[in-house]
C-alpha positions in Angstrom: -28.8 -28.4 40.3 -32.0 -30.3 41.1 -35.2 -28.6 40.1 -38.3 -30.6 41.2 -39.4 -31.3 44.8 -39.3 -35.1 44.0 -35.6 -35.1 42.9 -34.7 -32.8 45.8 -36.4 -35.2 48.2 -34.4 -38.1 46.7 -31.2 -36.1 47.0 -31.9 -35.2 50.6 -32.6 -38.9 51.3 -29.2 -39.7 49.7 -27.6 -37.2 52.0 -29.2 -38.9 55.0 -28.0 -42.3 53.7 -24.5 -40.9 53.4 -24.6 -39.7 57.0 -25.7 -43.1 58.2 -23.0 -44.9 56.2 -20.2 -42.6 57.4 -21.6 -42.8 60.9 -21.5 -46.6 60.9 -18.0 -46.5 59.3 -16.8 -44.2 62.1 -18.1 -46.7 64.7 -16.8 -49.8 62.9 -13.3 -48.7 61.8 -10.3 -48.0 64.0 -7.0 -49.2 65.3 -8.7 -52.2 66.9 -10.0 -54.3 64.2 -13.4 -55.9 64.7 -16.1 -57.6 62.6 -19.3 -55.9 61.6 -21.2 -58.4 63.6 -19.3 -57.4 66.7 -20.1 -53.8 66.1 -23.7 -54.6 65.6 -23.8 -56.6 68.8 -22.1 -53.8 70.7 -24.7 -51.3 69.6 -27.8 -53.4 70.1 -26.8 -56.3 72.5 -24.2 -54.6 74.7 -22.2 -56.8 77.0 -19.8 -54.9 79.3 -17.6 -58.0 79.8 -16.6 -57.9 76.1 -13.6 -55.5 75.4 -14.7 -54.7 71.9 -18.2 -53.8 73.1 -16.6 -51.3 75.5 -14.5 -49.8 72.8 -17.5 -49.3 70.6 -19.8 -47.8 73.3 -17.3 -45.9 75.3 -15.1 -44.5 72.5 -16.3 -44.8 69.0 -20.0 -44.2 69.4 -19.2 -41.0 71.5 -16.9 -39.8 68.8 -19.5 -40.4 66.0 -22.2 -38.5 67.9 -19.9 -35.6 68.6 -18.8 -35.5 65.0 -22.4 -35.3 63.9 -23.2 -32.5 66.3 -20.1 -30.4 65.4 -20.1 -31.1 61.7 -23.8 -30.2 61.3 -23.5 -27.2 63.6 -20.5 -25.7 61.6 -22.2 -26.4 58.3 -25.5 -24.8 59.2 -23.8 -21.8 60.9 -21.7 -21.3 57.7 -24.9 -21.4 55.5 -26.5 -18.9 57.8 -23.5 -16.6 57.7 -23.3 -16.7 53.9 -27.0 -15.8 53.7 -26.7 -13.1 56.4 -23.8 -11.4 54.7 -24.6 -12.4 51.1 -20.9 -13.4 50.9 -19.7 -16.7 49.5 -16.5 -16.6 51.6 -18.4 -16.4 54.9 -17.8 -19.1 57.5 -17.2 -19.2 61.3 -13.6 -20.1 60.9 -12.8 -17.3 58.3 -14.8 -14.6 60.1 -12.9 -14.9 63.4 -15.8 -16.5 65.3 -14.0 -19.8 66.0 -10.8 -17.9 66.9 -12.7 -15.6 69.3 -14.3 -18.6 71.0 -11.0 -20.4 71.3 -9.3 -17.3 72.8 -12.0 -17.0 75.5 -11.7 -20.7 76.2 -7.9 -20.2 76.6 -8.5 -17.3 79.0 -10.8 -19.5 81.1 -8.4 -22.4 81.1 -5.4 -20.2 82.0 -6.7 -17.8 84.6 -9.8 -19.5 86.0 -8.5 -23.1 86.0 -11.8 -24.4 84.6 -12.0 -28.0 83.5 -15.6 -28.6 82.7 -17.0 -28.2 79.2 -20.3 -27.0 80.7 -18.2 -24.1 82.0 -16.1 -23.6 78.9 -19.1 -23.4 76.7 -20.2 -20.1 78.2 -16.8 -18.6 77.5 -16.9 -20.0 74.0 -20.2 -18.3 73.4 -18.9 -15.0 74.8 -15.8 -15.1 72.6 -17.8 -16.0 69.5 -20.2 -13.2 70.1 -17.5 -10.6 70.7 -15.7 -11.7 67.4 -18.9 -11.7 65.5 -20.0 -8.2 66.6 -16.5 -6.8 65.8 -16.5 -8.3 62.3 -20.0 -7.1 61.6 -19.3 -3.6 62.9 -16.2 -3.3 60.8 -18.0 -4.7 57.8 -20.7 -2.1 58.2 -18.3 0.8 58.8 -18.3 2.2 55.2 -20.7 4.6 53.7 -22.3 1.9 51.6 -23.2 -0.3 54.5 -22.3 -4.0 54.6 -19.5 -4.7 52.1 -18.6 -8.3 51.2 -15.0 -7.4 50.6 -14.7 -5.3 53.8 -16.3 -8.0 55.9 -13.9 -10.6 54.6 -10.9 -8.4 55.5 -12.4 -7.8 58.9 -12.8 -11.5 59.5 -9.2 -12.2 58.5 -8.0 -9.5 60.8 -10.1 -10.7 63.8 -8.9 -14.3 63.2 -5.3 -13.2 63.2 -5.8 -11.1 66.3 -7.5 -13.7 68.4 -5.0 -16.5 67.3 -2.1 -14.2 68.2 -3.7 -13.5 71.6 -4.2 -17.2 72.2 -0.5 -17.9 71.3 0.6 -15.1 73.6 -1.4 -16.6 76.5 0.3 -20.0 75.9 3.8 -18.4 75.8 3.2 -16.6 79.0 1.8 -19.7 80.7 3.4 -22.7 79.1 1.8 -25.0 81.8 -1.5 -24.5 80.0 -0.1 -25.5 76.6 -0.8 -29.2 77.0 -4.3 -28.7 78.2 -5.2 -26.3 75.4 -3.7 -28.4 72.5 -7.0 -30.3 72.3 -8.8 -27.1 71.2 -5.9 -25.8 69.0 -5.8 -28.9 66.7 -9.5 -29.8 66.8 -10.6 -33.3 67.8 -13.6 -35.3 68.7 -11.7 -38.0 70.6 -12.1 -38.7 74.3 -15.4 -37.0 74.8 -18.2 -38.6 76.8 -22.0 -38.2 76.4 -22.0 -36.4 79.7 -19.6 -33.8 78.2 -21.9 -33.2 75.2 -25.1 -32.8 77.3 -24.7 -29.1 78.0 -24.5 -28.4 74.3 -27.4 -30.5 73.0 -30.3 -28.3 74.2 -28.7 -25.2 72.6 -28.1 -27.2 69.4 -31.8 -28.3 69.3 -33.1 -24.8 70.1 -30.8 -23.2 67.4 -32.0 -25.7 64.8 -35.7 -25.1 65.7 -35.2 -21.3 65.5 -33.5 -21.7 62.2 -36.5 -23.7 60.8 -38.8 -21.0 62.0 -36.7 -18.3 60.2 -36.2 -20.1 56.9 -38.5 -17.7 55.0 -36.6 -14.7 56.4 -33.3 -16.3 55.5 -34.4 -16.6 51.9 -35.4 -13.0 51.9 -32.0 -12.0 53.3 -30.5 -13.3 50.1 -32.1 -10.4 48.3 -31.1 -6.8 48.2 -31.7 -5.1 51.6 -34.1 -2.6 50.1 -36.1 -5.3 48.4 -36.2 -7.4 51.6 -37.6 -4.4 53.5 -40.2 -3.7 50.8 -41.4 -7.3 51.3 -41.9 -6.7 55.0 -38.6 -8.1 56.2 -37.4 -6.8 59.6 -33.8 -6.8 58.5 -32.1 -5.8 61.8 -34.2 -8.2 63.9 -33.5 -11.1 61.5 -29.7 -10.3 61.5 -29.6 -10.3 65.3 -31.5 -13.6 65.4 -29.3 -15.3 62.8 -26.2 -13.9 64.5 -27.3 -15.4 67.8 -27.9 -18.8 66.2 -24.4 -18.7 64.5 -22.8 -17.8 67.9 -24.6 -20.7 69.6 -23.7 -23.3 66.9 -20.1 -22.2 66.2 -19.2 -21.3 69.8 -20.6 -24.6 71.2 -18.6 -26.5 68.5 -15.4 -24.9 69.5 -16.1 -25.6 73.2 -16.7 -29.3 72.4 -14.1 -30.0 69.6 -11.8 -27.0 69.3 -10.8 -25.2 66.1 -12.1 -27.1 63.1 -12.2 -25.0 60.0 -13.7 -24.9 56.5 -16.7 -27.1 57.1 -18.8 -24.0 57.3 -17.3 -22.8 54.0 -17.4 -25.9 51.9 -20.6 -27.6 52.8 -23.1 -24.7 52.1 -21.6 -24.4 48.6 -22.1 -28.1 48.0 -25.7 -27.9 49.3 -26.5 -24.9 47.1 -25.0 -26.6 44.1 -27.5 -29.5 44.6 -30.6 -27.7 45.8 -30.3 -24.1 44.7 -30.7 -21.1 46.9 -33.9 -22.2 48.8 -32.8 -22.7 52.4 -35.7 -25.0 53.0 -33.5 -27.5 51.3 -30.0 -26.0 51.7 -30.1 -26.0 55.6 -31.0 -29.7 56.1 -28.7 -30.7 53.3 -25.9 -28.7 54.9 -26.5 -30.4 58.3 -26.3 -33.9 56.8 -23.4 -33.2 54.5 -21.5 -31.4 57.3 -22.0 -34.4 59.6 -20.8 -36.7 56.9 -17.7 -34.7 56.2 -16.8 -34.6 59.9 -17.4 -38.3 60.3 -15.3 -39.1 57.3 -12.5 -36.9 58.4 -12.5 -38.3 61.9 -12.4 -41.9 60.6 -9.6 -41.1 58.2 -7.5 -39.4 60.9 -7.1 -42.7 62.6 -5.2 -44.4 59.8 -2.8 -41.8 58.3 0.0 -42.2 60.9 -1.0 -45.1 63.1 -1.0 -45.5 66.0 -1.2 -41.7 66.3 -4.2 -39.7 65.1 -4.1 -36.6 62.9 -6.1 -33.7 64.3 -9.4 -33.5 62.5 -8.9 -29.7 61.9 -5.8 -30.5 59.9 -7.7 -32.7 57.5 -10.6 -30.3 57.0 -8.1 -27.6 56.3 -6.3 -29.8 53.8 -9.6 -30.1 51.9 -10.9 -26.6 52.6 -7.8 -24.5 51.6 -7.9 -25.3 47.9 -11.7 -24.8 47.9 -11.2 -21.4 49.5 -8.7 -20.4 46.9 -11.1 -21.4 44.1 -13.9 -19.4 45.5 -11.7 -16.4 46.3 -10.4 -16.3 42.7 -13.9 -15.6 41.4 -14.6 -12.0 40.4 -17.0 -11.4 43.3 -17.5 -13.1 46.7 -21.2 -12.2 46.6 -23.6 -15.1 46.4 
């Protein structure tokens, strides 16, 4: 773990460099081979008569931008959830938030025949909020208040419930199966800048609100009684952080579907480098989450060419062993 502000600044700069490198790799690499000079020209001297320029601008650049948005959103929301619950196993995918958002997207797709992401996003937010409230209420239901073990069990139950509901919808209306497969597997392919626009303002507002609440987030890591004695408004902070998690995780599901484990893995890596101070952990989580998402999306293009593996499958491949390691520890508390 890094200790001085100087070494932490260097490490954060390294995280930014890693994001830039993986971002450029995501744009440069794919089934259509092209030189680095061609990629550079497509980015900064675009010619719509050149096929490779169109591929870069219309496909790969969009994918890279979406991967950054989704990866950073999931990582930051995971860090906030772990601070909010003081639980090392907390993440949007494990606490049912992603599954709730997906179920409400499936409802909208099946019964309302919606096709626009700008419409889906509101249903994703609603589903994420419903799942989050249910998990939190169940986690608080015991006499001792919020329990790390009980909230993990509640999250697993909500995830199973909403996934089962989604599968039931698809069985009842198999015509919607093909349309919903995009969200089931998780992907950043085929998304235009216009599709992302509805999410960007929410993403920026959520990050700005997170920056304003960083002191309160650090206090949330303490015992609740200690936090209250230091002037922390615990309930108000929990509601604010919960709303931010819903915005980030719900929007990610609306844009890219079910992509798990980024919100679990990345906050642990960030805390391993920077400690428990969220002034450093949150920006590092955003950069490392974006890098992981970019790397997974790039790798997905080469495993079984010319087909692409869903990004959610790759993140699960990395995240499942990590989850087992964390779960085997004696206590899930941070």
